[in-house]
N, C-alpha and C positions, 0 to 999 in steps of 0.2 A: 504494500499500499504506499502511495506517495502522498505526503501532506504538504500542502502549500499554504503557508501563512503570510498574509499581506497586511501591513498597517498603513493607514492613510491619515494624513493631517490635511484638513481643508484650509484654503485661504480665508474663506468666510466661514467662521466656526459657529454660526447660528444653528439652533435646534433644526429650523427649517431645512437648511442646506444639508445638515448631517442627515436628516431623515430622507431627503430626496436621493442623497447618494446611497444610503443604506438600501432603499427601495430598488434602485438600479442594480446594485450588486446582488441583491437577493433574487432578482429576476434571471440571473444566470442558471439558477436551479430550475430545471424543467426545459430550459432552452439550449443548454449545452449537455447533450446526452452522455458524455464521458464522466461527468461529475458524479461520484458515488455518494458524497455527503457534503453539504455546504451549510456553514454557519456564518452569519454576518451579524455583528454586534456593535453597538455604539458605546463608547467610553462613558462610564459613569462619574469618573473622577473629575474630568473637566479641567485639569491643571494645565498650565501653559506649556509644560514639557510633554503632555500627553498626546498620543495620536487619537484621533476622533473616532476611527472605525477599525475593526479587525474583521478580516475574512479568513476563514479556515476551510479549505476545500480539500477533499480526499479523492484520489484517482487510484484505479486498480493497478495501472502499470505507468512507467516513464513515458511510454508512447502515448498513452491516454492524456498525460499532463502536457506533452508536446502538441497534441491535437487541440487541447484546450486553448493553448496560447495563440494559435492561429485561427480558431473558430470565429467565423463572421460575427456571431452575437457577442462574444467576448471582445472582439476588436471594436465593435460598435460601442459597447459600454465603456471600454477605455477611451475611446475618442470623445465621448460625452463628458467623461470626468477630468481628463488630463489637464485642461486649462484651469481647473479649479483646485488642483492639488498642490499644497505648499511643500509637502515632504512625504516620501513613501519609503517603507522598508519591507523586505521580504526574506523568508527563510523557507527552504523546501528540503524536506528529509524523508527518508524511507524507514517505515516501521514494520 
């Protein structure tokens, strides 16, 4: 199993903008068939150093993860979000 963790910090950190991004990311589930499990959560701490959103996605294989990266729906979501992201970090690992 491949686990992909993504942290995002929005430029506009209002609750409305964070909710909009959370909804966009959550829509990956069901639209990208190689995702085995997806969790998207908003930060409750709201500290200046915190990231606003966490995405945790699980894939059966590395090939499925690679397919996810170029999937048209994933690319579309990324395009919609990219200009509104102040910072991002990711870690992928195999379990």
